[in-house]
C-alpha positions as YAML, in Angstrom:
chain: A
units: angstrom
residues:
- id: 1
  name: UNK
  ca: [-0.38, -0.01, -0.43]
- id: 2
  name: UNK
  ca: [1.42, 3.48, -1.01]
- id: 3
  name: UNK
  ca: [1.73, 5.88, 2.22]
- id: 4
  name: UNK
  ca: [1.49, 9.45, 1.91]
- id: 5
  name: UNK
  ca: [3.10, 11.75, 4.36]
- id: 6
  name: UNK
  ca: [0.79, 14.37, 5.74]
- id: 7
  name: UNK
  ca: [3.08, 17.49, 4.48]
- id: 8
  name: UNK
  ca: [2.76, 15.79, 0.95]
- id: 9
  name: UNK
  ca: [-1.33, 15.58, 1.37]
- id: 10
  name: UNK
  ca: [-1.22, 19.22, 2.54]
- id: 11
  name: UNK
  ca: [0.68, 20.37, -0.35]
- id: 12
  name: UNK
  ca: [-0.85, 18.35, -3.45]
- id: 13
  name: UNK
  ca: [-4.67, 19.41, -1.82]
- id: 14
  name: UNK
  ca: [-3.81, 22.92, -0.48]
- id: 15
  name: UNK
  ca: [-5.39, 21.82, 2.55]
- id: 16
  name: UNK
  ca: [-4.47, 23.34, 5.98]
- id: 17
  name: UNK
  ca: [-2.79, 20.75, 8.77]
- id: 18
  name: UNK
  ca: [-4.93, 21.50, 11.36]
- id: 19
  name: UNK
  ca: [-8.41, 21.21, 9.02]
- id: 20
  name: UNK
  ca: [-6.51, 17.48, 8.35]
- id: 21
  name: UNK
  ca: [-6.21, 16.92, 12.11]
- id: 22
  name: UNK
  ca: [-9.52, 18.01, 12.86]
- id: 23
  name: UNK
  ca: [-10.80, 15.34, 10.35]
- id: 24
  name: UNK
  ca: [-9.11, 12.98, 12.11]
- id: 25
  name: UNK
  ca: [-10.08, 13.90, 15.41]
- id: 26
  name: UNK
  ca: [-13.77, 13.81, 14.42]
- id: 27
  name: UNK
  ca: [-13.21, 10.35, 12.52]
- id: 28
  name: UNK
  ca: [-14.13, 11.76, 9.31]
- id: 29
  name: UNK
  ca: [-10.50, 10.94, 7.69]
- id: 30
  name: UNK
  ca: [-8.11, 8.67, 9.80]
- id: 31
  name: UNK
  ca: [-4.54, 8.58, 9.04]
- id: 32
  name: UNK
  ca: [-3.89, 5.20, 7.98]
- id: 33
  name: UNK
  ca: [-1.21, 5.00, 10.29]
- id: 34
  name: UNK
  ca: [0.47, 7.14, 12.53]
- id: 35
  name: UNK
  ca: [4.28, 6.42, 13.50]
- id: 36
  name: UNK
  ca: [6.37, 6.99, 16.95]
- id: 37
  name: UNK
  ca: [7.15, 10.08, 15.86]
- id: 38
  name: UNK
  ca: [3.45, 11.49, 15.50]
- id: 39
  name: UNK
  ca: [4.00, 11.56, 11.77]
- id: 40
  name: UNK
  ca: [0.30, 10.52, 9.80]
- id: 41
  name: UNK
  ca: [0.56, 8.61, 6.78]
- id: 42
  name: UNK
  ca: [-2.67, 8.48, 4.56]
- id: 43
  name: UNK
  ca: [-3.06, 5.63, 1.61]
- id: 44
  name: UNK
  ca: [-3.07, 7.04, -1.81]
- id: 45
  name: UNK
  ca: [-6.69, 5.72, -1.48]
- id: 46
  name: UNK
  ca: [-7.09, 8.30, 1.32]
- id: 47
  name: UNK
  ca: [-6.28, 11.35, -1.03]
- id: 48
  name: UNK
  ca: [-9.30, 10.56, -3.28]
- id: 49
  name: UNK
  ca: [-11.47, 10.23, -0.66]
- id: 50
  name: UNK
  ca: [-10.19, 13.64, 1.26]
- id: 51
  name: UNK
  ca: [-10.72, 15.16, -2.41]
- id: 52
  name: UNK
  ca: [-14.56, 13.81, -2.09]
- id: 53
  name: UNK
  ca: [-14.63, 16.01, 1.65]
- id: 54
  name: UNK
  ca: [-13.21, 19.23, 0.43]
- id: 55
  name: UNK
  ca: [-15.28, 19.16, -2.55]
- id: 56
  name: UNK
  ca: [-18.39, 18.95, -0.31]
- id: 57
  name: UNK
  ca: [-16.94, 21.59, 1.84]
- id: 58
  name: UNK
  ca: [-16.53, 23.99, -1.22]
- id: 59
  name: UNK
  ca: [-20.44, 23.09, -1.96]
- id: 60
  name: UNK
  ca: [-21.54, 23.73, 1.93]
- id: 61
  name: UNK
  ca: [-22.21, 20.57, 3.01]
- id: 62
  name: UNK
  ca: [-21.60, 20.23, 6.69]
- id: 63
  name: UNK
  ca: [-19.33, 17.72, 8.60]
- id: 64
  name: UNK
  ca: [-22.28, 15.87, 9.53]
- id: 65
  name: UNK
  ca: [-23.43, 15.28, 6.24]
- id: 66
  name: UNK
  ca: [-19.90, 14.63, 4.91]
- id: 67
  name: UNK
  ca: [-19.27, 11.59, 7.80]
- id: 68
  name: UNK
  ca: [-22.47, 10.30, 7.16]
- id: 69
  name: UNK
  ca: [-22.37, 10.20, 2.69]
- id: 70
  name: UNK
  ca: [-18.69, 9.18, 3.59]
- id: 71
  name: UNK
  ca: [-19.80, 6.43, 5.69]
- id: 72
  name: UNK
  ca: [-21.83, 4.68, 3.18]
- id: 73
  name: UNK
  ca: [-20.14, 5.85, -0.17]
- id: 74
  name: UNK
  ca: [-23.02, 5.07, -3.53]
- id: 75
  name: UNK
  ca: [-23.69, 7.03, -6.13]
- id: 76
  name: UNK
  ca: [-27.28, 6.68, -5.16]
- id: 77
  name: UNK
  ca: [-26.51, 8.91, -2.23]
- id: 78
  name: UNK
  ca: [-24.11, 10.96, -3.48]
- id: 79
  name: UNK
  ca: [-27.16, 11.90, -6.24]
- id: 80
  name: UNK
  ca: [-29.24, 12.45, -2.55]
- id: 81
  name: UNK
  ca: [-26.53, 14.77, -1.20]
- id: 82
  name: UNK
  ca: [-26.16, 17.11, -4.34]
- id: 83
  name: UNK
  ca: [-30.16, 16.80, -4.91]
- id: 84
  name: UNK
  ca: [-30.72, 18.17, -1.56]
- id: 85
  name: UNK
  ca: [-28.01, 20.78, -2.09]
- id: 86
  name: UNK
  ca: [-29.66, 22.44, -5.57]
- id: 87
  name: UNK
  ca: [-32.84, 22.51, -3.40]
- id: 88
  name: UNK
  ca: [-31.10, 24.57, -0.91]
- id: 89
  name: UNK
  ca: [-29.20, 27.03, -2.97]
- id: 90
  name: UNK
  ca: [-32.97, 27.53, -5.18]
- id: 91
  name: UNK
  ca: [-34.73, 28.54, -1.74]
- id: 92
  name: UNK
  ca: [-31.33, 30.87, -0.90]
- id: 93
  name: UNK
  ca: [-31.84, 32.42, -4.60]
- id: 94
  name: UNK
  ca: [-35.45, 32.69, -4.34]
- id: 95
  name: UNK
  ca: [-35.60, 34.60, -1.44]
...
């Protein structure tokens, strides 16, 4: 399994290190392993999960909603989540 060190992930995906640590703390994205020196390592597959999380955050999806989605990631659930956000945006625009 390919492992990506936290600093590389922060650089590649332009995410704040504290945000990544917060995602770990709330159980949204746990590192694949934490070494004795405290360095956090993520798998290559987790970088794709993080990209999904970041995309959803850009769409104003709450962390709770993202966590629910990430626990049961399916295309149907993704479609439902997007549909909910479209409805919310339409309500916001019409007011």
